[in-house]
C-alpha positions, 0 to 999 in steps of 0.5 A: 492479544487475539488472533483476530487483530493480526488477521483483520490487519494483514487483510486490511493491508493486502486491500490497502496494497492492491488498491495502490497497485490498481491506482497505478495501473490506471491508464493515463487517461484517467491521471491528470496533468503532469505534475513532473515531466522527466522527457516528453514520453515519462511524467509523474502525475498526482495519482502516481504518487497517490498510489505510491504512497497507498502503497507505502502504507500498505507495507507498513501496515502489512509490517505491523501485522508481522509485528503483532503476530511474532509478538503473539507468537512469543507470549504463548510459548 
């Protein structure tokens, strides 16, 4: 296994996490209708759930890159 795979997956996960954070930081005018309302000033929209899903995907990819890096380091020695 070569080192470029780990770097590629880690870079892809960084940009995925960044994209998820940007989606979560969008103002309320971009979010659309509320899916679930907690109270008049707090609600969950579809875009919030998409942002959370993208963050989870990026975190999983970062974890996978770490596991590949660990396997690669163990095989070197």
